[in-house]
N, C-alpha and C positions, 0 to 999 in steps of 0.2 A: 471441326465443333464440336461436332457429338461425342464423342472418344471423349474433352473436352468437359461437356455434362454430367458424363457417366461420373467423369475423376469431380467434379466439384460434388454433384447426388451422396455420390462416395461419401468425403469426407464429414459432410454434413450429417450424415447418417452415422458415423462414427463417432466424428468429434463433437455432435453437438453444435457444428458452424447455423446455426441457424440466423448468424449477419450478418449482411457485409463487413465491419469491421472484425469481426473476430472471424474469418476470413484471412484477410489482409494479415491478421496478427499471426496464423498457422502463417502464413505463404511467407512472410519476410524471418519465422523459426525455418522455413526446408529450407533458404538461401542461406543464411547466418552458417546452415548446419554443412550447405554444398560447398562455399569460401574456406569451414574450413577441413573439410577432405581435401580440396586442389591443393592447399597449401604444404598438408600431409605426403602428398603424394609426388611435388613440384621436384625435377629434378636432383639428385644429390642431398635432398636433405630425410630422405626415408636411412641412407645410409651412414648419417653425419653421425660423429662423436662428440659424445656430452666436451664441455670447454672445460678446460684447464687452462690454467697461469703457467706461464713459462717459468724454469728453475730459474735463478739467474745464481752464480755461480758466485762463491765471495774470494773476495782475492786477498793472502793474507801474506804479510811476507815473515819469514821463518825466522825466530829471535835466533840471531849470531851468537854462538857462545862467547864467552868474556872474554877468553884469551885468544877468540880470535880477532875478534872486535878489538880490542888493546893493537894489536898489533899491527892495528890499519894505520892507527895516528900516527904512527912511524915517520917522518922526513919534515924537508922545510917548509914553512907557509908560510905565503902571503897574505896578509888580513885587512880585508875591507864590508866599511859598513856603516851604518846609523844608528847612534843614540836616539830617542825620541822615551820625553817625558809625557808618558801618554796620560797621565792625572789632566795634564794643562790644556788639552783639546788636540785636536788633529797636528804634530808637528807644532804646538807652541814653544818647544824648544825643543831644539834639534840638532846636533853640531854628527860630524865624520870620523869616521874613526877608520882608523890607519896601523899595520905592524910589522913585524914579524916575529914567528917563534920556532924554535929548535926542537926537532922528537926527537929520544933516542930511547933504545931499551938499555933497560937498569936490569943489574942483581941473575939471576938464574933462570928466574919465573920472567912471565909475559909481564914487566912490570915497565912504564913509559915515566922519563921524565922530558920535561917542556920549558923553557926558556923560554918570555914575551916578553914583548917589545914593544908592546900596544897602549899609544895613544890615543888623548884628543880633546878639544880645547873645552878645559873647564864651566860647569857649567854649574851656575847661583840664583837665589830668587828673588831679585831686588824690587823692595815695598818702600815703594815714599809714604811719607810719615803723614796722617791724616785727622777727621777726628774720633776719628772711630778705631788707629790703627796708630803705631807708633814708628813700623816700619825699619829700613832695616835690611840687610846680607846674608841670607837662611841659605842655611845649605841644603843638597835633591842628593836626596839617596841615589850612591855612583852616580853622578853627576860630577867628583875627582877624580882628575884617571890614576890612576891606584893601579895599575898591568905594566910600569913602566919602569925596574923592571919588574917582573911579578915569576914565580917561580912556580911549575905545577906538577902532582905527581901522584899515577894512576898503576894502582895494583890489586891484585885477584886479592877475593875475601871468601876462599873457596865455603867455610861454616853456610853461608848465606846464598850464594851461586850470583855474589855482587862483586861492584866494583868498587874499593875503595878512594876515596879521593881525596885530595888538599893539596889547598890556595897559596903563599904566601904573599903577598900583595911589597907595594915598594913601599913601606913601612914596617915591614915584619911583622904583621899581623898576618897570623895563620886563620882560615876557614877551610873544613873540609865535614865527612861523615859517607855514607857507605848510598852509594847508586848501581838503578837496574836498568837494563838492558832491554824494550820492546821493537821487534825489529832489529833495527840499525841504528838507534836512537838510544845514548845511556840518558837518562835522567838523575840528575844530584841536586839535593832540594838538601838549604841551608838555613841557618837565622842567620842575621847578617853579621860581620863583625862587630864586635863592639857598639851595640842591638843601643844601650839607655844615652848614651850620648851621642849617638847619632837623631838620636831623636828631638833629643833636648836645642839640638843644632836648626833643625829646621821652623819653617816658620808656623806658626801654633794656629790649630784645626777654627774658623769663624766662634762664635761665640753660639753655645747649644748646641755644636756637634762634640761626638764622640771625643774621647784625644786621642793622642798617638800613643801607641799598645806595642804593636806587635814588626818586625820586620825581618821578610824573609827574601831569602835568593834562591831562583830556581835556575840552572845550569842544563841544556839539553843540546846534543853534541850528535852529530848524523852522519857516521863513517857508514860508506856504502862499499864491497867487494873492487877492488881497482883502482874508487874513483881519485879522479886530480881537483875537485873541488869538494871540499866536507864547510857542513855549515854549522852552524851554533848563535842557541839565543840564550840571549841572559836578563829571565824576569825578575824585576824588582816588589813586590808590596809589600802595604802597607795597612794595615787592620787586614788585612784578608784581600785587601782590592789593589788590582793592578796603577803601578805609580809609574814604573820609567822601564823597557827594556832594549834591549840592544839586538840587533839584529846583521850577524859575520859572515861572509864567507871566507871560506878560508883554500886559498888558491897554493897546489903542493907544488910547489919547486921545484924537489925532485921524487925517484921515486922512491915509494914506501921502501924501508928493508938496505939504502943510502943512505940513511943520513948519518953527516957527520958529527962530528963531536957538539955539546949546544956552548951558547953563547954563553959569553961572563958574563956577570951580572955588572953592572959600573955602583966605581969605586963610591957614588954616593949613596948605596943604597947601605 
């Protein structure tokens, strides 16, 4: 008790602690300082390293060389998939897709020719006449089956490090352009065939909304090394908005490199 009294007198003399409140305040400061020192000296804290966020390794699929990618297409395939008019809601208009394709190497370079026999039930938009609309049966871009039969050609464009693509549908109408590869997926974007006629055959947009102006088709083919299953999507955009999507699985029926001669188009073409 005598030591405590002497300590209090020393503190009061040095820090002018003339009142009990001042002494309590000083003691609180000393307690906080003591706790801080204790935390710093806690086991494992002195040698702790500064916190750093873990580095995440970015996984990037190497882009296949165009000639290597083209050779992956060779083979015979069974098509399965679905067509969905996304502009009409969640599978508001949906149809199954089935068919086959024979793809063989052509020419001295790594060119590929495919004969397709792929079909689906035709999709139209039927509108009942009303006070605000005359009604009728309207065309939907891509809704009418056009790949039974059809022919596709793929070949190198060395000058642009891309792949030239040409598709001739069952009416003999061609479309095509230049595509590029990212990873294992080739992407081809072209205007729709006979765009003015197609847009005029569609249901007119509601009054006050923009008229149909553009139609573009984007084809993506995912072909991985030694894959028994390839994937394809065909997206059609109207006025740059998604309108219809084809989602296709291509089941390889025989190994690549053993492609038989392509099937002959039907005489109806």
